[in-house]
C-alpha positions in Angstrom: 21.3 -16.2 7.9 23.7 -14.5 5.6 22.6 -11.7 3.3 23.6 -13.6 0.2 20.9 -16.2 0.9 18.4 -13.5 0.4 19.8 -12.1 -2.8 17.2 -14.1 -4.9 14.5 -11.8 -3.5 16.2 -8.7 -5.1 14.8 -7.6 -8.4 16.7 -8.6 -11.6 19.5 -6.3 -12.3 20.0 -5.1 -8.7 21.6 -8.2 -7.2 25.1 -6.9 -7.3 24.4 -4.6 -4.3 21.9 -4.8 -1.5 21.7 -1.0 -1.5 19.9 -1.1 -4.9 16.9 -3.0 -3.4 13.5 -1.3 -3.8 12.8 1.2 -1.1 9.1 0.6 -0.4 8.0 -3.0 0.0 4.6 -4.2 1.1 4.7 -7.5 3.1 1.6 -9.7 2.8 1.9 -12.7 5.2 -0.3 -15.7 5.5 -0.8 -19.4 4.8 -2.0 -18.9 1.3 -3.9 -22.2 1.7 -4.7 -21.7 -1.1 -3.7 -18.4 -2.7 -6.7 -16.8 -4.4 -7.7 -13.8 -6.4 -8.5 -11.8 -3.3 -4.7 -11.9 -2.4 -3.8 -10.5 -5.8 -6.6 -7.9 -5.7 -5.4 -6.3 -2.4 -1.8 -6.6 -3.5 -2.5 -4.6 -6.7 -4.5 -2.1 -4.7 -1.6 -1.6 -2.3 0.9 -1.2 -5.1 -1.2 1.6 -6.6 -2.6 3.3 -3.5 0.5 3.2 -1.3 3.0 3.9 -4.1 5.0 0.7 -3.4 7.8 -0.7 -5.5 6.8 -4.3 -4.8 4.6 -6.6 -2.7 6.2 -9.7 -1.2 3.9 -12.6 -0.3 5.4 -14.3 2.7 4.0 -17.9 2.4 4.2 -19.2 6.0 5.4 -22.8 6.5 2.9 -23.0 9.4 0.7 -20.3 10.8 0.8 -20.6 14.6 -2.9 -19.8 14.9 -4.0 -22.4 12.4 -4.2 -26.2 12.6 -1.3 -28.1 10.9 -3.7 -30.8 9.8 -5.6 -28.5 7.4 -2.4 -27.1 5.8 -1.4 -28.2 2.3 2.4 -28.8 1.8 4.5 -25.6 1.5 5.8 -26.5 -1.9 2.2 -26.9 -3.3 1.1 -23.6 -1.7 4.1 -21.8 -3.2 3.4 -23.2 -6.7 -0.3 -22.1 -6.5 0.7 -18.7 -5.3 3.3 -18.2 -8.1 0.7 -19.2 -10.7 -1.9 -16.9 -9.3 0.3 -13.8 -8.6 1.5 -13.5 -12.2 2.8 -9.9 -11.8 6.3 -8.5 -12.1 5.9 -6.5 -8.9 4.4 -9.3 -6.7 7.1 -11.6 -5.4 6.1 -14.9 -3.9 8.6 -16.0 -1.2 9.1 -18.7 1.4 11.5 -16.4 3.2 10.2 -17.5 6.6 11.5 -21.0 5.9 14.9 -19.6 5.0 15.0 -17.3 8.0 13.7 -20.0 10.3 11.1 -17.7 11.8 7.6 -18.6 12.9 6.1 -15.4 14.2 5.5 -12.2 12.2 7.4 -10.0 14.7 10.5 -12.2 14.3 10.2 -12.2 10.5 9.9 -8.5 10.3 12.9 -8.0 12.7 15.0 -10.2 10.5 14.0 -8.4 7.3 14.8 -5.0 8.8 18.3 -6.3 9.7 18.8 -7.7 6.3 17.5 -4.7 4.4 18.1 -1.7 6.6 17.6 0.9 3.8 14.2 -0.6 2.8 10.9 0.9 4.0 8.6 -2.0 4.7 4.8 -1.8 5.2 2.8 -4.7 6.6 -0.3 -5.4 4.6 -3.3 -7.2 6.1 -7.0 -7.7 5.5 -9.5 -6.2 8.0 -10.2 -9.7 9.3 -6.6 -10.0 10.5 -6.7 -6.6 12.3 -9.7 -7.8 14.2 -7.7 -10.7 15.7 -4.2 -9.1 15.7 -4.2 -8.8 19.5 -3.7 -12.6 19.5 -0.4 -12.2 17.7 2.9 -12.7 19.6 4.3 -9.3 20.8 2.0 -7.4 18.6 2.8 -4.0 20.2 6.5 -4.6 19.3 5.5 -5.4 15.7 3.4 -2.1 15.5 6.5 -0.2 16.6 8.6 -1.8 13.8 6.8 -0.8 10.7 3.6 0.9 9.5 0.7 -1.3 8.5 -2.1 -0.9 5.9 -5.4 -2.6 6.6 -7.4 -3.4 3.5 -11.1 -3.8 3.8 -12.7 -7.3 3.6 -16.4 -8.1 3.4 -18.1 -7.9 6.7 -15.0 -7.1 8.8 -14.6 -3.3 8.8 -16.7 -2.5 11.8 -15.3 -5.4 13.9 -11.7 -4.5 13.0 -12.0 -0.8 13.7 -13.6 -1.5 17.1 -10.8 -4.0 18.1 -8.0 -3.6 20.6 -5.3 -2.8 18.1 -7.3 -0.1 16.3 -8.4 1.4 19.6 -4.8 1.5 21.1 -3.4 3.3 18.0 -6.5 5.3 17.1 -4.4 8.5 17.3 -1.8 7.1 14.9 -4.1 6.4 12.0 -3.5 8.2 8.7 -6.4 9.1 6.5 -6.7 7.7 3.1 -5.6 10.9 1.5 -2.2 10.3 3.1 -1.7 6.7 2.0 1.3 7.5 -0.2 3.0 8.9 2.9 2.4 5.7 5.0 5.6 4.0 4.1 7.6 7.1 5.2 5.6 7.4 8.5 7.3 6.7 11.8 5.6 3.7 13.4 3.3 3.1 15.0 1.3 4.3 12.1 -1.5 2.7 10.1 -4.3 3.3 7.6 -7.5 1.7 6.8 -7.8 1.3 3.0 -11.2 1.0 1.4 -11.0 -1.1 -1.8 -13.4 -2.8 -4.1 -14.4 -5.9 -2.0 -13.6 -9.4 -3.1 -15.8 -12.1 -1.5 -13.1 -14.8 -1.9 -11.4 -16.5 1.1 -9.1 -19.4 1.5 -11.5 -21.0 3.9 -14.4 -20.9 1.5 -12.2 -22.3 -1.3 -11.1 -25.2 0.8 -14.7 -25.9 1.8 -15.7 -25.9 -1.9 -12.9 -28.1 -3.1 -11.0 -30.0 -0.4 -7.2 -30.2 -0.8 -6.3 -33.7 -2.0 
């Protein structure tokens, strides 16, 4: 992958040089099947609370932990996500398709090579922290970048009692230090209490099956 293939992901007015890219980027990965207001809610909270320049939605071609048969086509999920994001500092991407990566650890490694001056923070809901120990090479991922865990209804206790939170309990930053998280040397993480959104992609698919 050449760096000029990634230039569309740079903000308008900075594409002449990769060194002008924003320094602090939140990465929110997932299937977005479909994107919903909960994704936008935690993205806006992360922008504000962590002092980020942008949040990038990494719309996955196929989540390895989810069944392919339940997945809407990538183009449809991208269109839905763009319509819902509707914010100048939320960038909807299919960068994993361009990179040819399937696992988060490989995607992050590629982004760090492409944007060495950028400070990335991985964003996730508490439900994902609870099952993060199932991710490929998750300890390597935790050593690559800080991560912010945003509260989700009914998941905080399970997430904070899980294997990943337990392993890195001594590397957790308090919420008063959230704006320092992007600068922290990994492994580093924070649990972010936000106004809870009850929405989930699973509930939305159950309510209105994807045609």
